[in-house]
N, C-alpha and C positions, 0 to 999 in steps of 0.2 A: 314487184312495189315500186311504188313511185317515189321519184327523187324529192328530199329534201331541202330546200332553199338552206343555206347557208347564210349566217349575216357577215357584211361588211364594213368595217369600222371606215366612215367618212368623216371629216370634219365638219359636217352637221349632225354626227353621231350616227347609232345603227341602220343598218337599211338591209332588208333580203337582196340575196342575188337574184337575179333571175333564171328560173329552172327553165323556160319553156317563151322565148318572145314572140312567138307566132299564138300565144292562146289571148283568149276572152275571159271575162267572167260575168256571168249574168244570175241575177237575184232576180227570181216570179216571186210577185204576190200575186193577190185574186183582181187587184185591180190595175198594177203596173210591174213593168219590167227595168229595171235598172241592169245597162249592160255597161263594162267598162274594158279600155283595150290599152295597152301598153303608151304610156306617157308619147312616146316619138310618133304615136300613127296618125294622131288627130288632134288639131287646139282645143278640141271640145271631147277630151277620152270619156268623161262619164256620162252618160246620155242615158234619158228615163221614156221610154215608150209607154202603149197603151197597151192592152192585153188583147187587142182584136186581130182579127188576119192580117189585115192592112199592115197594123204596127209590125208583125213578125216578118213580113216581105220587108219591110223598113230597115228591121234590125237585118238581116240577109244580105242587104244591100249594102250596108253599113260595112259589116263586115267583112264580106269580101272586097268590099273598097280599102279597107284598113290592112288586107294581104293577113286575116286573120286566119289559121289553120284548126285551132283545138279550142273550143269552148267547154269550160266546166260551169254547171248551172244548181244552183242551192235553191230549195224551194220548202218554205216551212209552211206550216197549215194547223189549225185549232182541231183537234177531232172532237 
């Protein structure tokens, strides 16, 4: 079973504890892909890409450069 993130109190409010610091998140839609890496991996930690092969190759290069080991993807659609 996956680890559950714990809430941590900070002076700026609550935040979630990092469970996997080497993970990125990807949201896939029909025309674009949003990719987020941890804040300390890149100044531009949330990027938008197109949905073509050349864009997928760019995503791979960026994730490798950010030392990402794990990716969680989410994709929704209309039936």
